[in-house]
KEKE-3310 file (N, C-alpha, C; in steps of 0.2 Angstrom, whole numbers, plus 5000, padded with zeros to 4 digits):
npx = (5004:5003:5010:5000:5006:5010:5022:5030:5030:5036:5050:5053:5051:5061:5073:5088:5095:5090:5089:5081:5074:5068:5059:5059:5046:5038:5041:5040:5028:5017:5009:5012:5025:5032:5038:5030:5023:5013:5015:5028:5027:5021:5029:5040:5033:5032:5046:5051:5044:5049:5063:5060:5058:5071:5078:5090:5090:5092:5090:5088:5087:5079:5075:5081:5085:5074:5067:5075:5075:5062:5063:5072:5068:5063:5076:5082:5078:5080:5093:5110:5123:5128:5116:5108:5116:5117:5103:5102:5110:5103:5092:5095:5096:5083:5077:5083:5079:5065:5065:5071:5061:5050:5054:5058:5047:5049:5061:5072:5087:5093:5105:5114:5121:5132:5136:5147:5151:5165:5166:5160:5167:5181:5193:5199:5191:5178:5180:5181:5169:5160:5163:5160:5145:5142:5145:5135:5123:5125:5124:5110:5106:5098:5104:5103:5104:5111:5115:5130:5125:5129:5143:5147:5152:5150:5158:5159:5147:5133:5121:5107:5096:5092:5102:5112:5107:5107:5121:5124:5117:5126:5137:5135:5131:5118:5102:5090:5083:5073:5064:5055:5043:5033:5028:5021:5028:5036:5031:5025:5025:5024:5013:5007:5004:5000:4987:4986:4996:5005:5007:5021:5025:5036:5052:5064:5076:5085:5083:5088:5076:5067:5073:5072:5059:5058:5055:5058:5060:5046:5038:5028:5028:5036:5047:5063:5074:5075:5068:5060:5070:5082:5079:5079:5092:5098:5093:5100:5113:5112:5108:5119:5127:5120:5109:5091:5079:5065:5052:5040:5025:5023:5012:5002:4996:4998:5003:5013:5024:5020:5009:5014:5017:5005:5000:5000:5002:5018:5035:5045:5063:5074:5089:5105:5114:5123:5124:5136:5144:5145:5153:5165:5168:5171:5181:5191:5191:5190:5197:5212:5227:5238:5250:5259:5258:5266:5263:5265:5265:5255:5246:5242:5235:5225:5218:5212:5202:5193:5197:5203:5216:5230:5242:5252:5254:5260:5274:5281:5279:5276:5276:5266:5255:5241:5230:5215:5217:5218:5227:5238:5240:5252:5259:5273:5278:5277:5265:5250:5238:5226:5216:5214:5207:5217:5220:5230:5244:5258:5269:5266:5262:5273:5281:5273:5273:5273:5272:5264:5247:5248:5259:5258:5254:5265:5274:5267:5264:5251:5234:5229:5224:5224:5221:5225:5220:5203:5192:5180:5183:5191:5196:5197:5209)
npy = (4994:5011:5026:5040:5051:5069:5074:5085:5084:5071:5075:5084:5078:5068:5076:5081:5093:5108:5122:5137:5149:5165:5177:5195:5199:5192:5195:5208:5219:5225:5236:5243:5244:5238:5225:5210:5204:5194:5184:5181:5176:5164:5157:5156:5147:5135:5133:5130:5119:5111:5110:5105:5092:5088:5092:5102:5120:5132:5150:5160:5176:5189:5206:5217:5228:5233:5236:5246:5256:5261:5265:5276:5284:5296:5300:5289:5285:5281:5277:5268:5260:5264:5269:5258:5250:5259:5259:5244:5244:5252:5244:5231:5229:5230:5220:5209:5210:5208:5195:5189:5193:5184:5171:5171:5166:5153:5150:5150:5154:5166:5170:5181:5181:5188:5187:5188:5184:5179:5173:5160:5155:5157:5147:5147:5156:5150:5138:5143:5149:5139:5131:5140:5141:5128:5125:5134:5128:5115:5119:5122:5134:5146:5151:5166:5171:5183:5193:5202:5217:5229:5231:5225:5224:5225:5216:5205:5201:5190:5192:5189:5182:5168:5162:5164:5156:5144:5143:5143:5131:5122:5125:5120:5107:5104:5095:5098:5112:5125:5136:5149:5160:5171:5163:5147:5136:5128:5132:5128:5139:5157:5159:5170:5177:5169:5159:5146:5140:5126:5118:5111:5098:5089:5087:5078:5080:5094:5100:5109:5112:5114:5124:5134:5137:5146:5162:5180:5192:5195:5208:5215:5213:5223:5222:5213:5203:5192:5178:5166:5160:5162:5155:5141:5141:5141:5129:5120:5123:5118:5105:5099:5098:5089:5092:5092:5103:5112:5122:5134:5143:5156:5162:5160:5166:5161:5148:5145:5136:5124:5121:5115:5103:5098:5096:5108:5116:5114:5113:5100:5097:5086:5081:5079:5071:5063:5071:5069:5062:5072:5082:5075:5073:5086:5090:5080:5082:5095:5105:5114:5108:5113:5109:5095:5081:5068:5052:5039:5021:5015:5025:5027:5016:5018:5029:5023:5016:5025:5034:5049:5060:5061:5071:5063:5053:5059:5061:5071:5087:5098:5113:5128:5128:5134:5136:5127:5124:5114:5098:5086:5069:5057:5040:5031:5025:5034:5034:5043:5044:5050:5066:5081:5094:5104:5107:5115:5127:5124:5127:5125:5111:5105:5107:5098:5086:5069:5070:5065:5068:5074:5081:5092:5105:5111:5111:5119:5131:5133:5126:5116:5105:5087:5083:5084:5083:5081:5066:5069:5078:5072:5064:5050:5042)
npz = (5000:4995:5002:5007:5011:5009:4997:5001:5016:5017:5013:5022:5034:5033:5033:5042:5043:5040:5029:5029:5018:5017:5009:5004:5000:5008:5021:5023:5025:5012:5012:5024:5025:5035:5046:5044:5057:5060:5051:5053:5066:5064:5055:5065:5074:5066:5064:5077:5080:5072:5078:5090:5086:5084:5073:5064:5061:5050:5046:5032:5029:5021:5020:5026:5019:5014:5026:5032:5022:5024:5037:5036:5027:5015:5011:5009:4996:4978:4967:4967:4975:4988:4994:4995:5004:5015:5019:5022:5033:5042:5043:5046:5061:5065:5058:5064:5078:5076:5073:5085:5094:5090:5093:5106:5115:5114:5119:5111:5106:5095:5082:5074:5057:5045:5029:5015:4998:4998:5010:5008:4997:4998:5004:5017:5024:5022:5029:5042:5043:5042:5053:5063:5062:5063:5076:5082:5078:5084:5097:5099:5095:5084:5069:5060:5044:5033:5018:5019:5017:5020:5018:5007:4990:4973:4967:4975:4979:4982:4975:4976:4988:4986:4980:4990:5000:4995:4994:5008:5012:5006:5013:5026:5025:5022:5022:5016:5007:5009:5000:5002:4996:4986:4976:4972:4968:4954:4937:4921:4914:4916:4928:4932:4921:4911:4909:4907:4912:4919:4935:4942:4952:4956:4952:4945:4939:4934:4919:4904:4897:4908:4915:4906:4908:4919:4926:4928:4943:4953:4948:4954:4967:4972:4981:4984:4975:4967:4957:4948:4941:4947:4959:4953:4950:4962:4967:4959:4963:4976:4974:4968:4979:4986:4991:4994:4986:4990:4984:4987:4992:5004:5009:5019:5033:5047:5049:5039:5034:5040:5033:5021:5024:5026:5014:5005:4990:4981:4974:4973:4971:4967:4974:4966:4970:4985:5001:5007:4997:4988:4995:4997:4985:4980:4987:4984:4970:4965:4969:4969:4975:4988:4994:5002:5012:5021:5027:5040:5039:5048:5050:5037:5035:5045:5039:5028:5034:5038:5048:5056:5051:5062:5071:5075:5066:5055:5044:5037:5031:5017:5005:5003:5011:5020:5034:5032:5018:5003:5004:4997:5001:5005:5006:5013:5003:4992:4986:4981:4993:4998:4998:5007:5018:5027:5045:5050:5047:5036:5043:5056:5056:5052:5065:5074:5069:5070:5084:5100:5106:5119:5118:5110:5114:5120:5109:5100:5107:5109:5111:5100:5096:5091:5078:5062:5049:5047:5047:5041:5031:5022:5007:5000:4989)
capx = (5000:5008:5009:4997:5009:5012:5029:5034:5030:5041:5057:5054:5052:5068:5079:5090:5097:5086:5090:5074:5075:5061:5060:5057:5040:5034:5043:5038:5020:5017:5005:5015:5033:5035:5038:5024:5023:5009:5018:5034:5025:5019:5035:5043:5030:5035:5054:5051:5041:5055:5068:5058:5059:5077:5080:5094:5087:5096:5086:5091:5082:5079:5071:5085:5086:5067:5065:5080:5072:5056:5066:5077:5062:5064:5083:5085:5075:5084:5098:5115:5124:5128:5110:5106:5120:5114:5097:5104:5113:5098:5086:5097:5094:5076:5075:5085:5074:5059:5066:5072:5055:5046:5058:5059:5043:5051:5067:5076:5092:5094:5112:5115:5127:5132:5141:5149:5153:5171:5165:5158:5172:5188:5194:5200:5185:5174:5181:5179:5161:5157:5165:5156:5138:5141:5145:5130:5118:5126:5122:5103:5104:5095:5107:5099:5109:5109:5121:5132:5124:5132:5150:5148:5154:5147:5162:5159:5140:5129:5117:5101:5097:5091:5110:5115:5104:5110:5128:5124:5116:5131:5143:5133:5129:5110:5098:5084:5083:5066:5064:5049:5042:5026:5026:5021:5032:5039:5026:5027:5026:5023:5006:5004:5002:4997:4982:4987:5003:5004:5012:5026:5026:5042:5058:5070:5083:5085:5085:5088:5070:5064:5076:5069:5053:5058:5054:5061:5058:5039:5039:5022:5029:5039:5053:5066:5078:5075:5064:5060:5077:5087:5078:5082:5099:5099:5092:5105:5119:5110:5108:5125:5130:5117:5103:5085:5076:5058:5050:5034:5023:5023:5007:4998:4998:4999:5008:5016:5028:5016:5004:5018:5017:4998:4998:5000:5006:5024:5038:5052:5068:5078:5096:5108:5119:5122:5129:5143:5147:5146:5158:5171:5170:5172:5188:5195:5193:5188:5202:5219:5231:5243:5255:5259:5259:5269:5262:5268:5261:5250:5242:5239:5230:5219:5215:5209:5197:5189:5199:5206:5224:5232:5249:5257:5255:5263:5281:5284:5275:5279:5272:5265:5248:5238:5224:5209:5219:5218:5234:5239:5243:5256:5261:5279:5281:5276:5259:5245:5232:5220:5216:5210:5208:5221:5218:5235:5247:5263:5274:5264:5262:5280:5282:5270:5274:5275:5271:5258:5243:5251:5266:5257:5253:5272:5277:5264:5262:5244:5231:5226:5221:5229:5218:5228:5215:5198:5189:5175:5188:5196:5193:5202:5210)
capy = (5000:5017:5031:5046:5057:5073:5074:5090:5081:5066:5077:5089:5073:5065:5080:5082:5100:5112:5129:5140:5155:5168:5183:5201:5199:5188:5197:5215:5221:5230:5242:5247:5243:5236:5218:5207:5200:5189:5179:5179:5171:5158:5154:5154:5141:5129:5131:5128:5113:5107:5110:5100:5086:5086:5095:5109:5124:5139:5154:5165:5181:5195:5211:5223:5234:5236:5240:5252:5261:5264:5269:5282:5289:5299:5301:5283:5283:5283:5271:5268:5255:5267:5270:5251:5249:5262:5255:5238:5246:5254:5239:5224:5228:5230:5213:5204:5212:5205:5187:5188:5193:5179:5166:5172:5162:5146:5150:5149:5159:5168:5172:5185:5180:5192:5184:5190:5179:5176:5168:5153:5153:5157:5142:5148:5159:5145:5134:5146:5150:5132:5129:5143:5140:5121:5125:5137:5123:5110:5122:5123:5141:5147:5156:5170:5173:5188:5195:5208:5222:5236:5233:5221:5227:5222:5210:5200:5200:5185:5195:5187:5177:5162:5160:5164:5151:5138:5142:5141:5124:5119:5126:5116:5101:5104:5089:5101:5119:5127:5143:5152:5166:5173:5158:5140:5132:5128:5131:5128:5146:5162:5158:5177:5180:5164:5155:5138:5137:5119:5117:5105:5096:5086:5088:5074:5082:5100:5100:5115:5114:5116:5130:5138:5140:5151:5169:5185:5193:5197:5216:5217:5214:5229:5220:5207:5204:5185:5175:5158:5158:5162:5149:5135:5141:5139:5122:5117:5123:5114:5099:5096:5097:5083:5095:5093:5110:5113:5129:5135:5150:5157:5167:5158:5171:5159:5142:5144:5130:5118:5119:5111:5096:5096:5096:5113:5115:5116:5109:5097:5096:5081:5081:5075:5066:5064:5077:5066:5061:5078:5086:5072:5074:5093:5090:5076:5083:5102:5109:5113:5107:5119:5106:5088:5077:5061:5049:5032:5015:5014:5032:5026:5011:5021:5033:5018:5014:5031:5038:5056:5060:5064:5073:5057:5049:5063:5061:5077:5092:5102:5117:5133:5128:5137:5132:5126:5123:5106:5095:5079:5064:5052:5035:5031:5023:5039:5034:5047:5040:5054:5073:5083:5100:5103:5111:5119:5129:5121:5127:5121:5104:5103:5107:5094:5079:5063:5070:5063:5074:5077:5085:5097:5112:5113:5113:5125:5136:5134:5119:5116:5098:5082:5081:5088:5083:5077:5062:5071:5083:5068:5061:5044:5041)
capz = (5000:4994:5007:5004:5014:5005:4996:5006:5023:5017:5012:5028:5039:5032:5034:5049:5043:5035:5027:5026:5015:5017:5004:5007:4999:5014:5028:5023:5023:5006:5014:5029:5024:5042:5046:5045:5063:5060:5047:5056:5071:5061:5054:5072:5077:5063:5065:5084:5080:5069:5082:5094:5083:5084:5067:5065:5057:5049:5041:5027:5030:5017:5022:5030:5014:5013:5032:5032:5018:5027:5043:5034:5023:5008:5010:5006:4989:4973:4966:4970:4980:4994:4997:4998:5009:5021:5021:5025:5040:5047:5044:5049:5068:5065:5056:5070:5084:5074:5073:5092:5098:5089:5096:5114:5118:5113:5122:5105:5105:5088:5081:5067:5053:5039:5025:5009:4994:5000:5015:5006:4992:5000:5008:5025:5027:5022:5035:5048:5044:5043:5060:5068:5060:5065:5083:5083:5078:5089:5104:5099:5092:5077:5065:5056:5039:5027:5014:5022:5012:5022:5016:5001:4984:4967:4964:4980:4980:4979:4971:4979:4994:4984:4979:4996:5004:4992:4996:5014:5012:5004:5018:5032:5022:5024:5018:5013:5006:5008:4997:5003:4992:4983:4971:4975:4965:4946:4932:4914:4911:4922:4930:4933:4914:4907:4914:4905:4915:4923:4940:4942:4958:4957:4947:4947:4935:4931:4912:4901:4896:4914:4917:4902:4910:4924:4924:4932:4949:4954:4949:4957:4974:4975:4985:4982:4969:4965:4953:4947:4937:4953:4963:4950:4950:4968:4967:4956:4967:4982:4972:4967:4986:4989:4996:4991:4987:4990:4982:4989:4993:5011:5011:5024:5039:5054:5049:5032:5033:5041:5027:5016:5027:5025:5006:5002:4983:4980:4969:4976:4966:4970:4973:4960:4973:4992:5004:5009:4991:4985:4999:4996:4977:4980:4991:4979:4962:4963:4973:4968:4981:4990:4998:5002:5018:5020:5033:5041:5037:5053:5048:5030:5036:5049:5034:5024:5039:5040:5053:5054:5051:5067:5071:5077:5060:5050:5044:5035:5027:5012:5002:5006:5013:5026:5038:5027:5011:5002:5003:4995:5007:5002:5011:5013:4996:4987:4983:4985:4995:4999:4999:5012:5021:5033:5050:5052:5042:5035:5049:5062:5054:5053:5073:5077:5065:5074:5091:5103:5109:5125:5117:5105:5116:5121:5102:5096:5111:5110:5111:5093:5095:5087:5071:5056:5043:5050:5042:5037:5027:5018:5001:4998:4981)
cpx = (5005:5005:5005:5000:5011:5020:5033:5035:5035:5048:5058:5055:5059:5074:5081:5093:5093:5088:5083:5075:5068:5063:5057:5049:5035:5035:5041:5031:5020:5014:5009:5022:5036:5035:5031:5024:5019:5012:5024:5033:5024:5024:5040:5040:5032:5042:5054:5048:5047:5061:5067:5058:5066:5081:5085:5091:5091:5091:5090:5085:5083:5074:5075:5085:5078:5065:5069:5078:5066:5058:5069:5072:5064:5071:5086:5083:5081:5089:5105:5117:5125:5121:5107:5110:5118:5107:5098:5106:5108:5092:5089:5094:5087:5074:5077:5081:5068:5060:5067:5065:5050:5049:5058:5054:5044:5058:5073:5081:5094:5101:5112:5122:5126:5137:5142:5151:5160:5170:5163:5163:5179:5189:5194:5193:5179:5174:5179:5172:5158:5158:5160:5148:5137:5140:5138:5123:5119:5123:5114:5101:5101:5099:5102:5104:5107:5115:5123:5132:5128:5139:5151:5149:5151:5151:5161:5152:5137:5125:5109:5101:5095:5098:5113:5113:5107:5117:5129:5123:5121:5137:5141:5131:5122:5107:5093:5085:5076:5067:5057:5048:5035:5024:5025:5023:5034:5032:5029:5029:5024:5015:5003:5001:5000:4993:4982:4993:5001:5009:5015:5027:5032:5046:5063:5076:5081:5087:5086:5081:5067:5067:5074:5062:5053:5058:5058:5058:5050:5039:5033:5023:5032:5046:5056:5070:5078:5069:5065:5067:5082:5085:5079:5089:5101:5099:5097:5112:5118:5111:5114:5129:5126:5111:5097:5083:5068:5056:5043:5032:5023:5018:5003:5001:5000:5004:5010:5019:5024:5011:5007:5017:5010:4996:4997:5004:5013:5028:5045:5057:5073:5086:5100:5114:5119:5126:5135:5147:5149:5153:5165:5173:5173:5180:5193:5196:5192:5193:5209:5223:5237:5249:5254:5260:5261:5266:5264:5263:5254:5244:5239:5234:5224:5215:5209:5202:5192:5191:5202:5214:5226:5240:5254:5259:5259:5271:5284:5278:5278:5274:5271:5258:5247:5233:5218:5211:5219:5225:5233:5242:5246:5258:5269:5283:5280:5270:5254:5239:5225:5222:5212:5211:5211:5219:5224:5239:5254:5269:5272:5263:5269:5283:5279:5270:5277:5275:5264:5254:5246:5257:5264:5257:5260:5275:5274:5263:5255:5240:5227:5222:5225:5227:5221:5223:5209:5195:5184:5178:5192:5192:5199:5203:5209)
cpy = (5006:5022:5037:5052:5062:5073:5078:5087:5075:5069:5081:5083:5069:5069:5081:5090:5103:5119:5132:5147:5159:5175:5189:5202:5197:5192:5205:5216:5226:5237:5247:5248:5241:5228:5215:5202:5194:5182:5176:5175:5165:5154:5151:5148:5135:5128:5128:5121:5107:5105:5104:5093:5083:5089:5101:5113:5130:5143:5159:5170:5187:5200:5218:5229:5238:5239:5246:5258:5264:5268:5276:5286:5290:5299:5295:5281:5285:5277:5272:5263:5257:5268:5264:5250:5253:5261:5249:5239:5248:5249:5233:5224:5227:5223:5208:5205:5209:5198:5186:5188:5187:5172:5165:5167:5155:5145:5148:5155:5160:5170:5174:5183:5183:5189:5188:5184:5175:5172:5161:5151:5154:5152:5142:5151:5154:5140:5137:5148:5143:5129:5133:5142:5133:5122:5129:5131:5117:5113:5123:5129:5140:5153:5159:5173:5178:5190:5201:5215:5229:5237:5230:5225:5222:5216:5204:5199:5193:5187:5194:5182:5171:5159:5159:5158:5144:5137:5140:5134:5120:5119:5122:5110:5099:5098:5093:5109:5121:5134:5145:5159:5168:5169:5152:5135:5134:5127:5130:5134:5150:5161:5165:5180:5175:5159:5147:5135:5131:5119:5110:5103:5092:5086:5084:5075:5089:5101:5107:5117:5116:5123:5136:5141:5145:5158:5174:5186:5196:5204:5219:5217:5220:5228:5214:5208:5198:5183:5169:5156:5157:5156:5142:5135:5139:5132:5118:5117:5118:5107:5095:5096:5092:5086:5095:5100:5109:5120:5130:5142:5150:5162:5166:5162:5168:5153:5140:5138:5124:5116:5115:5104:5093:5095:5102:5113:5118:5112:5107:5096:5092:5083:5077:5070:5066:5069:5075:5065:5068:5082:5081:5073:5081:5093:5086:5078:5091:5107:5109:5113:5112:5116:5099:5086:5070:5058:5041:5027:5014:5019:5030:5020:5014:5026:5029:5015:5019:5035:5045:5056:5064:5066:5067:5052:5052:5063:5068:5082:5097:5107:5123:5134:5132:5133:5132:5125:5115:5104:5088:5075:5058:5046:5035:5028:5029:5039:5039:5043:5044:5061:5075:5091:5100:5109:5115:5121:5124:5121:5124:5114:5101:5102:5101:5087:5074:5064:5067:5069:5077:5082:5091:5104:5115:5114:5118:5131:5138:5127:5120:5109:5093:5081:5086:5088:5078:5072:5064:5076:5079:5064:5056:5043:5034)
cpz = (5000:5000:5003:5007:5010:5004:5001:5013:5022:5017:5019:5034:5039:5034:5041:5049:5038:5035:5025:5024:5014:5013:5007:5006:5005:5020:5029:5021:5018:5008:5019:5029:5031:5042:5048:5051:5063:5057:5050:5063:5069:5059:5060:5074:5073:5064:5073:5085:5077:5073:5088:5092:5082:5078:5069:5059:5056:5044:5038:5026:5025:5022:5025:5025:5014:5020:5033:5028:5021:5033:5042:5031:5016:5006:5007:4999:4984:4972:4969:4975:4987:4998:5000:5004:5016:5023:5024:5033:5045:5048:5047:5057:5069:5063:5062:5076:5082:5076:5081:5095:5097:5091:5103:5117:5118:5116:5117:5105:5097:5087:5074:5063:5047:5035:5018:5005:4996:5005:5014:5000:4993:5005:5016:5028:5027:5028:5042:5049:5045:5050:5065:5068:5063:5073:5085:5083:5083:5097:5104:5097:5085:5073:5060:5051:5034:5024:5018:5018:5014:5019:5010:4995:4978:4965:4969:4982:4979:4975:4973:4984:4992:4984:4986:5000:5001:4994:5004:5016:5011:5010:5024:5030:5024:5019:5014:5013:5005:5005:4998:5000:4990:4978:4974:4971:4957:4942:4925:4910:4917:4923:4931:4926:4910:4911:4912:4908:4920:4928:4940:4948:4960:4951:4949:4944:4932:4924:4910:4899:4902:4916:4913:4903:4916:4921:4928:4939:4948:4955:4953:4965:4977:4978:4982:4975:4965:4961:4953:4945:4943:4958:4960:4950:4957:4970:4964:4960:4973:4980:4971:4974:4990:4993:4992:4991:4986:4989:4984:4991:5001:5013:5016:5030:5046:5053:5042:5030:5034:5036:5022:5018:5026:5019:5003:4995:4984:4976:4974:4970:4969:4969:4968:4964:4981:4995:5005:5003:4988:4989:4998:4989:4977:4982:4986:4972:4960:4965:4971:4974:4982:4994:4999:5010:5017:5027:5033:5039:5042:5051:5042:5031:5040:5044:5030:5028:5040:5045:5051:5054:5057:5067:5072:5071:5054:5050:5042:5031:5023:5008:5005:5008:5019:5029:5033:5020:5010:5001:5000:5001:5004:5008:5009:5007:4991:4984:4986:4986:4998:4998:5004:5013:5027:5038:5053:5046:5041:5041:5054:5062:5055:5061:5076:5074:5069:5082:5094:5106:5115:5124:5112:5108:5117:5114:5099:5100:5112:5109:5105:5092:5091:5080:5066:5051:5046:5045:5038:5031:5022:5013:4999:4991:4979)
residu = (UNK:UNK:UNK:UNK:UNK:UNK:UNK:UNK:UNK:UNK:UNK:UNK:UNK:UNK:UNK:UNK:UNK:UNK:UNK:UNK:UNK:UNK:UNK:UNK:UNK:UNK:UNK:UNK:UNK:UNK:UNK:UNK:UNK:UNK:UNK:UNK:UNK:UNK:UNK:UNK:UNK:UNK:UNK:UNK:UNK:UNK:UNK:UNK:UNK:UNK:UNK:UNK:UNK:UNK:UNK:UNK:UNK:UNK:UNK:UNK:UNK:UNK:UNK:UNK:UNK:UNK:UNK:UNK:UNK:UNK:UNK:UNK:UNK:UNK:UNK:UNK:UNK:UNK:UNK:UNK:UNK:UNK:UNK:UNK:UNK:UNK:UNK:UNK:UNK:UNK:UNK:UNK:UNK:UNK:UNK:UNK:UNK:UNK:UNK:UNK:UNK:UNK:UNK:UNK:UNK:UNK:UNK:UNK:UNK:UNK:UNK:UNK:UNK:UNK:UNK:UNK:UNK:UNK:UNK:UNK:UNK:UNK:UNK:UNK:UNK:UNK:UNK:UNK:UNK:UNK:UNK:UNK:UNK:UNK:UNK:UNK:UNK:UNK:UNK:UNK:UNK:UNK:UNK:UNK:UNK:UNK:UNK:UNK:UNK:UNK:UNK:UNK:UNK:UNK:UNK:UNK:UNK:UNK:UNK:UNK:UNK:UNK:UNK:UNK:UNK:UNK:UNK:UNK:UNK:UNK:UNK:UNK:UNK:UNK:UNK:UNK:UNK:UNK:UNK:UNK:UNK:UNK:UNK:UNK:UNK:UNK:UNK:UNK:UNK:UNK:UNK:UNK:UNK:UNK:UNK:UNK:UNK:UNK:UNK:UNK:UNK:UNK:UNK:UNK:UNK:UNK:UNK:UNK:UNK:UNK:UNK:UNK:UNK:UNK:UNK:UNK:UNK:UNK:UNK:UNK:UNK:UNK:UNK:UNK:UNK:UNK:UNK:UNK:UNK:UNK:UNK:UNK:UNK:UNK:UNK:UNK:UNK:UNK:UNK:UNK:UNK:UNK:UNK:UNK:UNK:UNK:UNK:UNK:UNK:UNK:UNK:UNK:UNK:UNK:UNK:UNK:UNK:UNK:UNK:UNK:UNK:UNK:UNK:UNK:UNK:UNK:UNK:UNK:UNK:UNK:UNK:UNK:UNK:UNK:UNK:UNK:UNK:UNK:UNK:UNK:UNK:UNK:UNK:UNK:UNK:UNK:UNK:UNK:UNK:UNK:UNK:UNK:UNK:UNK:UNK:UNK:UNK:UNK:UNK:UNK:UNK:UNK:UNK:UNK:UNK:UNK:UNK:UNK:UNK:UNK:UNK:UNK:UNK:UNK:UNK:UNK:UNK:UNK:UNK:UNK:UNK:UNK:UNK:UNK:UNK:UNK:UNK:UNK:UNK:UNK:UNK:UNK:UNK:UNK:UNK:UNK:UNK:UNK:UNK:UNK:UNK:UNK:UNK:UNK:UNK:UNK:UNK:UNK:UNK:UNK:UNK:UNK:UNK:UNK:UNK:UNK:UNK:UNK:UNK:UNK:UNK:UNK:UNK:UNK:UNK:UNK:UNK:UNK:UNK:UNK:UNK:UNK:UNK:UNK:UNK:UNK:UNK:UNK:UNK:UNK:UNK)
# end
């Protein structure tokens, strides 16, 4: 007997780590240009329920620029990056205050994280951001992420929060990316202008034909920079990282996300791989290495069994690598056995090569831990 459980409920139920992106069109009331607190409270109730089920949740929230423009008034009108940045600076505190207020009744701590593209594309910054967000999630906090519009330049902008949400999903190895906006999924054409447009509930593979169906931002909403094209691009980024994407409308005033689990219309886009496989492939095949480590026979055997590379197993380090850089790992015969992201720079690895855990602090002058390359950051050859 086949299950009648809605597809959205299935993918949400199966997810351990969820990134939920909420667009400006949902967060900012069109009439008042203020935070829509009724909708925000509904989303908070959904997220609190997920967290009570043991899920880790991260929110990517738009809205700072729109709120800042309201706060600054006529002076913020007009074009130019500097006006947008000023609006973001004035609106970000309002946005965070709104989020904090709706989660206080659930005793959920919110944490603001502002990112630029470099934070998810420069290895060292990526590693630091991943560690910080992971620590917050493990402590039960709710990270609220936005682009750092106050300082970002055109050269290092994500461009829209759909893309940012996908990069964040990739960063934290999320299982599910939910994009909530003013549309309830993917259609064969723009349903706002074509009454014959048909809804597509499930997409197994993002083909050029499906991507051609996407349209631009919803100009009628008056806020936001994304559209279906950016959502499908985000879904592709997330899918290649092993993350399923769910695109849905968040119009419901009380329990918008819960309605998804009750059968509300949406589109589910399948991941093209698994989270673990995508990450390992990225390490093993997509990064130019910056140095080499040689390990002893015992360490080589341990790595083959899924263990982390410890300082005690390192014989030598060579190259100009820094913390977070990819390195090649060789056994004593000269055969490459793995690649991984190293947790120390080359100088510090040379200092602790072959040392036991108890000897590391004296050698380094600080307590950095015995792991040189963690098993999660290793790709075996």
